[in-house]
PQR file with spaces between the fields and no chain letter, atoms N, CA, C, O and H, PARSE charges and radii, in Angstrom:
ATOM       1  N    MET     1       9.976  -13.164    5.205 -0.4000 1.5000
ATOM       2  CA   MET     1       8.917  -12.178    5.088 -0.0000 2.0000
ATOM       3  C    MET     1       8.851  -11.702    3.636  0.5500 1.7000
ATOM       4  O    MET     1       9.885  -11.525    2.992 -0.5500 1.4000
ATOM       5  N    GLU     2       7.672  -11.500    3.138 -0.4000 1.5000
ATOM       6  CA   GLU     2       7.454  -11.067    1.760 -0.0000 2.0000
ATOM       7  C    GLU     2       7.718   -9.571    1.607  0.5500 1.7000
ATOM       8  O    GLU     2       7.407   -8.786    2.503 -0.5500 1.4000
ATOM       9  H    GLU     2       6.832  -11.644    3.662  0.4000 1.0000
ATOM      10  N    THR     3       8.286   -9.185    0.483 -0.4000 1.5000
ATOM      11  CA   THR     3       8.510   -7.780    0.173 -0.0000 2.0000
ATOM      12  C    THR     3       7.274   -7.220   -0.523  0.5500 1.7000
ATOM      13  O    THR     3       6.731   -7.834   -1.441 -0.5500 1.4000
ATOM      14  H    THR     3       8.538   -9.823   -0.245  0.4000 1.0000
ATOM      15  N    VAL     4       6.848   -6.065   -0.080 -0.4000 1.5000
ATOM      16  CA   VAL     4       5.697   -5.386   -0.678 -0.0000 2.0000
ATOM      17  C    VAL     4       6.157   -4.015   -1.153  0.5500 1.7000
ATOM      18  O    VAL     4       6.744   -3.250   -0.388 -0.5500 1.4000
ATOM      19  H    VAL     4       7.290   -5.566    0.665  0.4000 1.0000
ATOM      20  N    LYS     5       5.891   -3.713   -2.402 -0.4000 1.5000
ATOM      21  CA   LYS     5       6.244   -2.398   -2.938 -0.0000 2.0000
ATOM      22  C    LYS     5       5.128   -1.414   -2.627  0.5500 1.7000
ATOM      23  O    LYS     5       3.945   -1.734   -2.752 -0.5500 1.4000
ATOM      24  H    LYS     5       5.414   -4.335   -3.023  0.4000 1.0000
ATOM      25  N    VAL     6       5.524   -0.207   -2.217 -0.4000 1.5000
ATOM      26  CA   VAL     6       4.565    0.868   -1.986 -0.0000 2.0000
ATOM      27  C    VAL     6       4.946    2.051   -2.860  0.5500 1.7000
ATOM      28  O    VAL     6       6.105    2.208   -3.243 -0.5500 1.4000
ATOM      29  H    VAL     6       6.484    0.052   -2.116  0.4000 1.0000
ATOM      30  N    GLY     7       3.972    2.870   -3.168 -0.4000 1.5000
ATOM      31  CA   GLY     7       4.210    4.053   -3.983 -0.0000 2.0000
ATOM      32  C    GLY     7       3.601    5.280   -3.331  0.5500 1.7000
ATOM      33  O    GLY     7       2.731    5.173   -2.467 -0.5500 1.4000
ATOM      34  H    GLY     7       3.030    2.743   -2.858  0.4000 1.0000
ATOM      35  N    VAL     8       4.065    6.440   -3.753 -0.4000 1.5000
ATOM      36  CA   VAL     8       3.532    7.719   -3.279 -0.0000 2.0000
ATOM      37  C    VAL     8       3.073    8.493   -4.501  0.5500 1.7000
ATOM      38  O    VAL     8       3.841    8.713   -5.437 -0.5500 1.4000
ATOM      39  H    VAL     8       4.772    6.526   -4.455  0.4000 1.0000
ATOM      40  N    MET     9       1.812    8.902   -4.483 -0.4000 1.5000
ATOM      41  CA   MET     9       1.226    9.610   -5.618 -0.0000 2.0000
ATOM      42  C    MET     9       0.080   10.482   -5.105  0.5500 1.7000
ATOM      43  O    MET     9      -0.648   10.078   -4.198 -0.5500 1.4000
ATOM      44  H    MET     9       1.188    8.722   -3.723  0.4000 1.0000
ATOM      45  N    SER    10      -0.078   11.648   -5.668 -0.4000 1.5000
ATOM      46  CA   SER    10      -1.176   12.514   -5.246 -0.0000 2.0000
ATOM      47  C    SER    10      -2.515   11.832   -5.504  0.5500 1.7000
ATOM      48  O    SER    10      -2.625   10.963   -6.368 -0.5500 1.4000
ATOM      49  H    SER    10       0.513   11.976   -6.405  0.4000 1.0000
ATOM      50  N    TYR    11      -3.525   12.234   -4.746 -0.4000 1.5000
ATOM      51  CA   TYR    11      -4.852   11.647   -4.901 -0.0000 2.0000
ATOM      52  C    TYR    11      -5.366   11.811   -6.329  0.5500 1.7000
ATOM      53  O    TYR    11      -5.911   10.869   -6.905 -0.5500 1.4000
ATOM      54  H    TYR    11      -3.435   12.940   -4.044  0.4000 1.0000
ATOM      55  N    ASP    12      -5.196   12.996   -6.898 -0.4000 1.5000
ATOM      56  CA   ASP    12      -5.688   13.246   -8.257 -0.0000 2.0000
ATOM      57  C    ASP    12      -4.998   12.340   -9.285  0.5500 1.7000
ATOM      58  O    ASP    12      -5.652   11.799  -10.177 -0.5500 1.4000
ATOM      59  H    ASP    12      -4.753   13.761   -6.429  0.4000 1.0000
ATOM      60  N    ASN    13      -3.694   12.181   -9.157 -0.4000 1.5000
ATOM      61  CA   ASN    13      -2.975   11.295  -10.076 -0.0000 2.0000
ATOM      62  C    ASN    13      -3.381    9.839   -9.880  0.5500 1.7000
ATOM      63  O    ASN    13      -3.517    9.090  -10.848 -0.5500 1.4000
ATOM      64  H    ASN    13      -3.163   12.621   -8.432  0.4000 1.0000
ATOM      65  N    TYR    14      -3.573    9.441   -8.622 -0.4000 1.5000
ATOM      66  CA   TYR    14      -3.995    8.071   -8.341 -0.0000 2.0000
ATOM      67  C    TYR    14      -5.386    7.808   -8.927  0.5500 1.7000
ATOM      68  O    TYR    14      -5.626    6.759   -9.525 -0.5500 1.4000
ATOM      69  H    TYR    14      -3.462   10.049   -7.836  0.4000 1.0000
ATOM      70  N    LYS    15      -6.281    8.754   -8.752 -0.4000 1.5000
ATOM      71  CA   LYS    15      -7.637    8.614   -9.284 -0.0000 2.0000
ATOM      72  C    LYS    15      -7.601    8.461  -10.807  0.5500 1.7000
ATOM      73  O    LYS    15      -8.288    7.603  -11.361 -0.5500 1.4000
ATOM      74  H    LYS    15      -6.086    9.606   -8.267  0.4000 1.0000
ATOM      75  N    ALA    16      -6.803    9.289  -11.482 -0.4000 1.5000
ATOM      76  CA   ALA    16      -6.671    9.199  -12.945 -0.0000 2.0000
ATOM      77  C    ALA    16      -6.076    7.851  -13.346  0.5500 1.7000
ATOM      78  O    ALA    16      -6.495    7.257  -14.339 -0.5500 1.4000
ATOM      79  H    ALA    16      -6.244    9.986  -11.032  0.4000 1.0000
ATOM      80  N    ARG    17      -5.104    7.369  -12.578 -0.4000 1.5000
ATOM      81  CA   ARG    17      -4.480    6.072  -12.858 -0.0000 2.0000
ATOM      82  C    ARG    17      -5.508    4.948  -12.764  0.5500 1.7000
ATOM      83  O    ARG    17      -5.592    4.099  -13.653 -0.5500 1.4000
ATOM      84  H    ARG    17      -4.764    7.852  -11.771  0.4000 1.0000
ATOM      85  N    VAL    18      -6.278    4.945  -11.695 -0.4000 1.5000
ATOM      86  CA   VAL    18      -7.296    3.905  -11.499 -0.0000 2.0000
ATOM      87  C    VAL    18      -8.347    3.962  -12.606  0.5500 1.7000
ATOM      88  O    VAL    18      -8.785    2.923  -13.100 -0.5500 1.4000
ATOM      89  H    VAL    18      -6.210    5.634  -10.974  0.4000 1.0000
ATOM      90  N    GLN    19      -8.745    5.154  -12.991 -0.4000 1.5000
ATOM      91  CA   GLN    19      -9.729    5.293  -14.070 -0.0000 2.0000
ATOM      92  C    GLN    19      -9.159    4.772  -15.390  0.5500 1.7000
ATOM      93  O    GLN    19      -9.873    4.129  -16.160 -0.5500 1.4000
ATOM      94  H    GLN    19      -8.389    5.998  -12.590  0.4000 1.0000
ATOM      95  N    ASP    20      -7.895    5.042  -15.654 -0.4000 1.5000
ATOM      96  CA   ASP    20      -7.254    4.536  -16.872 -0.0000 2.0000
ATOM      97  C    ASP    20      -7.182    3.009  -16.858  0.5500 1.7000
ATOM      98  O    ASP    20      -7.401    2.370  -17.888 -0.5500 1.4000
ATOM      99  H    ASP    20      -7.315    5.564  -15.028  0.4000 1.0000
ATOM     100  N    ILE    21      -6.884    2.432  -15.721 -0.4000 1.5000
ATOM     101  CA   ILE    21      -6.836    0.972  -15.605 -0.0000 2.0000
ATOM     102  C    ILE    21      -8.230    0.390  -15.834  0.5500 1.7000
ATOM     103  O    ILE    21      -8.386   -0.581  -16.575 -0.5500 1.4000
ATOM     104  H    ILE    21      -6.706    2.951  -14.885  0.4000 1.0000
ATOM     105  N    ALA    22      -9.233    0.979  -15.202 -0.4000 1.5000
ATOM     106  CA   ALA    22     -10.603    0.485  -15.349 -0.0000 2.0000
ATOM     107  C    ALA    22     -11.099    0.605  -16.787  0.5500 1.7000
ATOM     108  O    ALA    22     -11.874   -0.235  -17.245 -0.5500 1.4000
ATOM     109  H    ALA    22      -9.106    1.767  -14.600  0.4000 1.0000
ATOM     110  N    ALA    23     -10.665    1.627  -17.494 -0.4000 1.5000
ATOM     111  CA   ALA    23     -11.103    1.849  -18.878 -0.0000 2.0000
ATOM     112  C    ALA    23     -10.268    1.059  -19.884  0.5500 1.7000
ATOM     113  O    ALA    23     -10.570    1.054  -21.078 -0.5500 1.4000
ATOM     114  H    ALA    23     -10.035    2.309  -17.122  0.4000 1.0000
ATOM     115  N    GLY    24      -9.209    0.384  -19.398 -0.4000 1.5000
ATOM     116  CA   GLY    24      -8.375   -0.406  -20.299 -0.0000 2.0000
ATOM     117  C    GLY    24      -7.308    0.393  -21.019  0.5500 1.7000
ATOM     118  O    GLY    24      -6.665   -0.122  -21.934 -0.5500 1.4000
ATOM     119  H    GLY    24      -8.964    0.387  -18.428  0.4000 1.0000
ATOM     120  N    ARG    25      -7.106    1.645  -20.624 -0.4000 1.5000
ATOM     121  CA   ARG    25      -6.079    2.480  -21.253 -0.0000 2.0000
ATOM     122  C    ARG    25      -4.694    2.243  -20.659  0.5500 1.7000
ATOM     123  O    ARG    25      -3.684    2.701  -21.194 -0.5500 1.4000
ATOM     124  H    ARG    25      -7.628    2.064  -19.881  0.4000 1.0000
ATOM     125  N    ARG    26      -4.670    1.529  -19.558 -0.4000 1.5000
ATOM     126  CA   ARG    26      -3.399    1.256  -18.873 -0.0000 2.0000
ATOM     127  C    ARG    26      -3.454   -0.146  -18.285  0.5500 1.7000
ATOM     128  O    ARG    26      -4.487   -0.585  -17.781 -0.5500 1.4000
ATOM     129  H    ARG    26      -5.490    1.158  -19.123  0.4000 1.0000
ATOM     130  N    LYS    27      -2.333   -0.832  -18.356 -0.4000 1.5000
ATOM     131  CA   LYS    27      -2.231   -2.156  -17.749 -0.0000 2.0000
ATOM     132  C    LYS    27      -1.280   -2.076  -16.560  0.5500 1.7000
ATOM     133  O    LYS    27      -0.258   -1.393  -16.608 -0.5500 1.4000
ATOM     134  H    LYS    27      -1.493   -0.475  -18.766  0.4000 1.0000
ATOM     135  N    VAL    28      -1.632   -2.779  -15.507 -0.4000 1.5000
ATOM     136  CA   VAL    28      -0.790   -2.827  -14.321 -0.0000 2.0000
ATOM     137  C    VAL    28       0.280   -3.890  -14.547  0.5500 1.7000
ATOM     138  O    VAL    28      -0.028   -5.021  -14.924 -0.5500 1.4000
ATOM     139  H    VAL    28      -2.462   -3.335  -15.468  0.4000 1.0000
ATOM     140  N    THR    29       1.526   -3.523  -14.315 -0.4000 1.5000
ATOM     141  CA   THR    29       2.614   -4.479  -14.473 -0.0000 2.0000
ATOM     142  C    THR    29       2.962   -5.090  -13.105  0.5500 1.7000
ATOM     143  O    THR    29       2.728   -4.468  -12.069 -0.5500 1.4000
ATOM     144  H    THR    29       1.775   -2.604  -14.009  0.4000 1.0000
ATOM     145  N    PRO    30       3.516   -6.297  -13.110 -0.5600 1.5000
ATOM     146  CA   PRO    30       3.810   -6.977  -11.842  0.2800 2.0000
ATOM     147  C    PRO    30       4.807   -6.238  -10.940  0.5500 1.7000
ATOM     148  O    PRO    30       4.819   -6.457   -9.728 -0.5500 1.4000
ATOM     149  N    ASP    31       5.634   -5.373  -11.513 -0.4000 1.5000
ATOM     150  CA   ASP    31       6.639   -4.684  -10.701 -0.0000 2.0000
ATOM     151  C    ASP    31       6.139   -3.366  -10.104  0.5500 1.7000
ATOM     152  O    ASP    31       6.884   -2.694   -9.391 -0.5500 1.4000
ATOM     153  H    ASP    31       5.624   -5.195  -12.497  0.4000 1.0000
ATOM     154  N    GLU    32       4.889   -2.989  -10.385 -0.4000 1.5000
ATOM     155  CA   GLU    32       4.341   -1.742   -9.832 -0.0000 2.0000
ATOM     156  C    GLU    32       3.945   -1.926   -8.376  0.5500 1.7000
ATOM     157  O    GLU    32       3.630   -3.038   -7.950 -0.5500 1.4000
ATOM     158  H    GLU    32       4.284   -3.535  -10.965  0.4000 1.0000
ATOM     159  N    PRO    33       3.960   -0.839   -7.612 -0.5600 1.5000
ATOM     160  CA   PRO    33       3.514   -0.930   -6.219  0.2800 2.0000
ATOM     161  C    PRO    33       2.083   -1.441   -6.133  0.5500 1.7000
ATOM     162  O    PRO    33       1.261   -1.188   -7.014 -0.5500 1.4000
ATOM     163  N    LYS    34       1.805   -2.163   -5.058 -0.4000 1.5000
ATOM     164  CA   LYS    34       0.455   -2.665   -4.802 -0.0000 2.0000
ATOM     165  C    LYS    34      -0.288   -1.764   -3.817  0.5500 1.7000
ATOM     166  O    LYS    34      -1.518   -1.763   -3.768 -0.5500 1.4000
ATOM     167  H    LYS    34       2.473   -2.368   -4.342  0.4000 1.0000
ATOM     168  N    ILE    35       0.467   -1.003   -3.040 -0.4000 1.5000
ATOM     169  CA   ILE    35      -0.106   -0.125   -2.025 -0.0000 2.0000
ATOM     170  C    ILE    35       0.359    1.295   -2.323  0.5500 1.7000
ATOM     171  O    ILE    35       1.538    1.536   -2.582 -0.5500 1.4000
ATOM     172  H    ILE    35       1.467   -1.003   -3.080  0.4000 1.0000
ATOM     173  N    TRP    36      -0.587    2.230   -2.282 -0.4000 1.5000
ATOM     174  CA   TRP    36      -0.268    3.627   -2.612 -0.0000 2.0000
ATOM     175  C    TRP    36      -0.625    4.543   -1.448  0.5500 1.7000
ATOM     176  O    TRP    36      -1.610    4.321   -0.745 -0.5500 1.4000
ATOM     177  H    TRP    36      -1.545    2.035   -2.072  0.4000 1.0000
ATOM     178  N    PHE    37       0.187    5.568   -1.259 -0.4000 1.5000
ATOM     179  CA   PHE    37      -0.047    6.607   -0.263 -0.0000 2.0000
ATOM     180  C    PHE    37      -0.061    7.942   -0.982  0.5500 1.7000
ATOM     181  O    PHE    37       0.572    8.105   -2.025 -0.5500 1.4000
ATOM     182  H    PHE    37       0.987    5.749   -1.831  0.4000 1.0000
ATOM     183  N    ASN    38      -0.797    8.905   -0.412 -0.4000 1.5000
ATOM     184  CA   ASN    38      -0.888   10.198   -1.085 -0.0000 2.0000
ATOM     185  C    ASN    38       0.198   11.179   -0.644  0.5500 1.7000
ATOM     186  O    ASN    38       0.278   12.291   -1.164 -0.5500 1.4000
ATOM     187  H    ASN    38      -1.311    8.773    0.435  0.4000 1.0000
ATOM     188  N    SER    39       1.038   10.767    0.320 -0.4000 1.5000
ATOM     189  CA   SER    39       2.156   11.615    0.729 -0.0000 2.0000
ATOM     190  C    SER    39       3.164   10.795    1.520  0.5500 1.7000
ATOM     191  O    SER    39       2.851    9.723    2.039 -0.5500 1.4000
ATOM     192  H    SER    39       0.972    9.863    0.743  0.4000 1.0000
ATOM     193  N    ILE    40       4.371   11.319    1.599 -0.4000 1.5000
ATOM     194  CA   ILE    40       5.397   10.686    2.427 -0.0000 2.0000
ATOM     195  C    ILE    40       4.956   10.714    3.887  0.5500 1.7000
ATOM     196  O    ILE    40       5.240    9.784    4.642 -0.5500 1.4000
ATOM     197  H    ILE    40       4.626   12.190    1.177  0.4000 1.0000
ATOM     198  N    GLU    41       4.268   11.770    4.282 -0.4000 1.5000
ATOM     199  CA   GLU    41       3.814   11.896    5.663 -0.0000 2.0000
ATOM     200  C    GLU    41       2.844   10.778    6.027  0.5500 1.7000
ATOM     201  O    GLU    41       2.964   10.187    7.100 -0.5500 1.4000
ATOM     202  H    GLU    41       4.037   12.525    3.669  0.4000 1.0000
ATOM     203  N    SER    42       1.878   10.475    5.147 -0.4000 1.5000
ATOM     204  CA   SER    42       0.927    9.408    5.456 -0.0000 2.0000
ATOM     205  C    SER    42       1.622    8.051    5.479  0.5500 1.7000
ATOM     206  O    SER    42       1.275    7.190    6.288 -0.5500 1.4000
ATOM     207  H    SER    42       1.781   10.955    4.275  0.4000 1.0000
ATOM     208  N    LEU    43       2.591    7.857    4.606 -0.4000 1.5000
ATOM     209  CA   LEU    43       3.380    6.624    4.626 -0.0000 2.0000
ATOM     210  C    LEU    43       4.125    6.487    5.946  0.5500 1.7000
ATOM     211  O    LEU    43       4.140    5.410    6.541 -0.5500 1.4000
ATOM     212  H    LEU    43       2.873    8.556    3.949  0.4000 1.0000
ATOM     213  N    SER    44       4.742    7.566    6.407 -0.4000 1.5000
ATOM     214  CA   SER    44       5.518    7.501    7.653 -0.0000 2.0000
ATOM     215  C    SER    44       4.619    7.258    8.864  0.5500 1.7000
ATOM     216  O    SER    44       5.048    6.623    9.828 -0.5500 1.4000
ATOM     217  H    SER    44       4.731    8.441    5.923  0.4000 1.0000
ATOM     218  N    GLN    45       3.384    7.751    8.833 -0.4000 1.5000
ATOM     219  CA   GLN    45       2.455    7.496    9.933 -0.0000 2.0000
ATOM     220  C    GLN    45       2.092    6.015   10.000  0.5500 1.7000
ATOM     221  O    GLN    45       2.056    5.422   11.079 -0.5500 1.4000
ATOM     222  H    GLN    45       3.036    8.267    8.051  0.4000 1.0000
ATOM     223  N    VAL    46       1.828    5.433    8.850 -0.4000 1.5000
ATOM     224  CA   VAL    46       1.471    4.010    8.815 -0.0000 2.0000
ATOM     225  C    VAL    46       2.646    3.148    9.250  0.5500 1.7000
ATOM     226  O    VAL    46       2.465    2.148    9.945 -0.5500 1.4000
ATOM     227  H    VAL    46       1.857    5.914    7.974  0.4000 1.0000
ATOM     228  N    LEU    47       3.854    3.535    8.839 -0.4000 1.5000
ATOM     229  CA   LEU    47       5.041    2.739    9.142 -0.0000 2.0000
ATOM     230  C    LEU    47       5.759    3.224   10.403  0.5500 1.7000
ATOM     231  O    LEU    47       6.979    3.106   10.511 -0.5500 1.4000
ATOM     232  H    LEU    47       4.002    4.347    8.275  0.4000 1.0000
ATOM     233  N    SER    48       5.006    3.764   11.343 -0.4000 1.5000
ATOM     234  CA   SER    48       5.605    4.183   12.609 -0.0000 2.0000
ATOM     235  C    SER    48       6.140    2.954   13.347  0.5500 1.7000
ATOM     236  O    SER    48       5.761    1.822   13.045 -0.5500 1.4000
ATOM     237  H    SER    48       4.015    3.860   11.255  0.4000 1.0000
ATOM     238  N    THR    49       7.000    3.184   14.288 -0.4000 1.5000
ATOM     239  CA   THR    49       7.584    2.086   15.059 -0.0000 2.0000
ATOM     240  C    THR    49       6.494    1.235   15.701  0.5500 1.7000
ATOM     241  O    THR    49       6.565    0.007   15.657 -0.5500 1.4000
ATOM     242  H    THR    49       7.308    4.103   14.534  0.4000 1.0000
ATOM     243  N    ARG    50       5.504    1.861   16.286 -0.4000 1.5000
ATOM     244  CA   ARG    50       4.410    1.117   16.943 -0.0000 2.0000
ATOM     245  C    ARG    50       3.641    0.276   15.934  0.5500 1.7000
ATOM     246  O    ARG    50       3.358   -0.893   16.197 -0.5500 1.4000
ATOM     247  H    ARG    50       5.447    2.858   16.322  0.4000 1.0000
ATOM     248  N    ASN    51       3.305    0.840   14.802 -0.4000 1.5000
ATOM     249  CA   ASN    51       2.559    0.087   13.785 -0.0000 2.0000
ATOM     250  C    ASN    51       3.387   -1.052   13.208  0.5500 1.7000
ATOM     251  O    ASN    51       2.842   -2.116   12.915 -0.5500 1.4000
ATOM     252  H    ASN    51       3.535    1.790   14.588  0.4000 1.0000
ATOM     253  N    LEU    52       4.688   -0.853   13.038 -0.4000 1.5000
ATOM     254  CA   LEU    52       5.546   -1.932   12.554 -0.0000 2.0000
ATOM     255  C    LEU    52       5.580   -3.088   13.550  0.5500 1.7000
ATOM     256  O    LEU    52       5.576   -4.252   13.150 -0.5500 1.4000
ATOM     257  H    LEU    52       5.131    0.011   13.276  0.4000 1.0000
ATOM     258  N    GLU    53       5.615   -2.777   14.837 -0.4000 1.5000
ATOM     259  CA   GLU    53       5.575   -3.826   15.854 -0.0000 2.0000
ATOM     260  C    GLU    53       4.252   -4.597   15.780  0.5500 1.7000
ATOM     261  O    GLU    53       4.237   -5.823   15.891 -0.5500 1.4000
ATOM     262  H    GLU    53       5.619   -1.831   15.163  0.4000 1.0000
ATOM     263  N    LEU    54       3.161   -3.883   15.596 -0.4000 1.5000
ATOM     264  CA   LEU    54       1.856   -4.540   15.465 -0.0000 2.0000
ATOM     265  C    LEU    54       1.818   -5.434   14.225  0.5500 1.7000
ATOM     266  O    LEU    54       1.291   -6.545   14.280 -0.5500 1.4000
ATOM     267  H    LEU    54       3.173   -2.887   15.506  0.4000 1.0000
ATOM     268  N    LEU    55       2.370   -4.960   13.114 -0.4000 1.5000
ATOM     269  CA   LEU    55       2.411   -5.770   11.900 -0.0000 2.0000
ATOM     270  C    LEU    55       3.250   -7.029   12.098  0.5500 1.7000
ATOM     271  O    LEU    55       2.901   -8.094   11.590 -0.5500 1.4000
ATOM     272  H    LEU    55       2.799   -4.058   13.069  0.4000 1.0000
ATOM     273  N    LYS    56       4.352   -6.910   12.832 -0.4000 1.5000
ATOM     274  CA   LYS    56       5.178   -8.081   13.124 -0.0000 2.0000
ATOM     275  C    LYS    56       4.411   -9.091   13.968  0.5500 1.7000
ATOM     276  O    LYS    56       4.472  -10.293   13.713 -0.5500 1.4000
ATOM     277  H    LYS    56       4.635   -6.044   13.245  0.4000 1.0000
ATOM     278  N    LEU    57       3.688   -8.599   14.978 -0.4000 1.5000
ATOM     279  CA   LEU    57       2.896   -9.494   15.818 -0.0000 2.0000
ATOM     280  C    LEU    57       1.821  -10.209   15.007  0.5500 1.7000
ATOM     281  O    LEU    57       1.580  -11.401   15.199 -0.5500 1.4000
ATOM     282  H    LEU    57       3.639   -7.621   15.185  0.4000 1.0000
ATOM     283  N    ILE    58       1.188   -9.489   14.115 -0.4000 1.5000
ATOM     284  CA   ILE    58       0.166  -10.095   13.254 -0.0000 2.0000
ATOM     285  C    ILE    58       0.799  -11.152   12.359  0.5500 1.7000
ATOM     286  O    ILE    58       0.247  -12.241   12.200 -0.5500 1.4000
ATOM     287  H    ILE    58       1.384   -8.521   13.958  0.4000 1.0000
ATOM     288  N    ALA    59       1.950  -10.841   11.774 -0.4000 1.5000
ATOM     289  CA   ALA    59       2.620  -11.793   10.886 -0.0000 2.0000
ATOM     290  C    ALA    59       3.050  -13.045   11.646  0.5500 1.7000
ATOM     291  O    ALA    59       2.924  -14.156   11.132 -0.5500 1.4000
ATOM     292  H    ALA    59       2.398   -9.956   11.903  0.4000 1.0000
ATOM     293  N    LEU    60       3.551  -12.874   12.851 -0.4000 1.5000
ATOM     294  CA   LEU    60       4.008  -14.016   13.642 -0.0000 2.0000
ATOM     295  C    LEU    60       2.849  -14.839   14.196  0.5500 1.7000
ATOM     296  O    LEU    60       2.877  -16.069   14.160 -0.5500 1.4000
ATOM     297  H    LEU    60       3.654  -11.971   13.269  0.4000 1.0000
ATOM     298  N    GLY    61       1.819  -14.140   14.714 -0.4000 1.5000
ATOM     299  CA   GLY    61       0.695  -14.828   15.353 -0.0000 2.0000
ATOM     300  C    GLY    61      -0.333  -15.366   14.389  0.5500 1.7000
ATOM     301  O    GLY    61      -1.085  -16.281   14.727 -0.5500 1.4000
ATOM     302  H    GLY    61       1.797  -13.141   14.743  0.4000 1.0000
ATOM     303  N    LYS    62      -0.378  -14.807   13.181 -0.4000 1.5000
ATOM     304  CA   LYS    62      -1.344  -15.205   12.155 -0.0000 2.0000
ATOM     305  C    LYS    62      -2.756  -15.383   12.727  0.5500 1.7000
ATOM     306  O    LYS    62      -3.348  -16.455   12.607 -0.5500 1.4000
ATOM     307  H    LYS    62       0.232  -14.064   12.907  0.4000 1.0000
ATOM     308  N    PRO    63      -3.282  -14.337   13.341 -0.5600 1.5000
ATOM     309  CA   PRO    63      -4.622  -14.459   13.922  0.2800 2.0000
ATOM     310  C    PRO    63      -5.694  -14.616   12.842  0.5500 1.7000
ATOM     311  O    PRO    63      -5.510  -14.188   11.703 -0.5500 1.4000
ATOM     312  N    GLU    64      -6.807  -15.231   13.214 -0.4000 1.5000
ATOM     313  CA   GLU    64      -7.915  -15.383   12.275 -0.0000 2.0000
ATOM     314  C    GLU    64      -8.591  -14.044   12.021  0.5500 1.7000
ATOM     315  O    GLU    64      -9.216  -13.841   10.980 -0.5500 1.4000
ATOM     316  H    GLU    64      -6.956  -15.578   14.140  0.4000 1.0000
ATOM     317  N    SER    65      -8.462  -13.139   12.975 -0.4000 1.5000
ATOM     318  CA   SER    65      -9.092  -11.830   12.867 -0.0000 2.0000
ATOM     319  C    SER    65      -8.176  -10.797   13.503  0.5500 1.7000
ATOM     320  O    SER    65      -7.389  -11.132   14.388 -0.5500 1.4000
ATOM     321  H    SER    65      -7.955  -13.305   13.821  0.4000 1.0000
ATOM     322  N    ILE    66      -8.265   -9.565   13.073 -0.4000 1.5000
ATOM     323  CA   ILE    66      -7.468   -8.495   13.680 -0.0000 2.0000
ATOM     324  C    ILE    66      -8.127   -8.059   14.983  0.5500 1.7000
ATOM     325  O    ILE    66      -7.474   -7.446   15.828 -0.5500 1.4000
ATOM     326  H    ILE    66      -8.905   -9.292   12.354  0.4000 1.0000
ATOM     327  N    LYS    67      -9.398   -8.362   15.158 -0.4000 1.5000
ATOM     328  CA   LYS    67     -10.077   -8.021   16.404 -0.0000 2.0000
ATOM     329  C    LYS    67      -9.417   -8.734   17.539  0.5500 1.7000
ATOM     330  O    LYS    67      -9.836   -8.586   18.687 -0.5500 1.4000
ATOM     331  H    LYS    67      -9.929   -8.861   14.472  0.4000 1.0000
């Protein structure tokens, strides 16, 4: 299974980061997180036991669609 880095950053900081990247003031490095959450709470909701089981099923079954 592939490792995916996630980060936690406030919405305002994330928005400023994205604007800096779009304007060329900042470059994204390969070791930076690819997925961002605005709080630990939102991260924990996404990574709940039920959602992790669903992600495992998707990874194993490799469906053409999530529907």
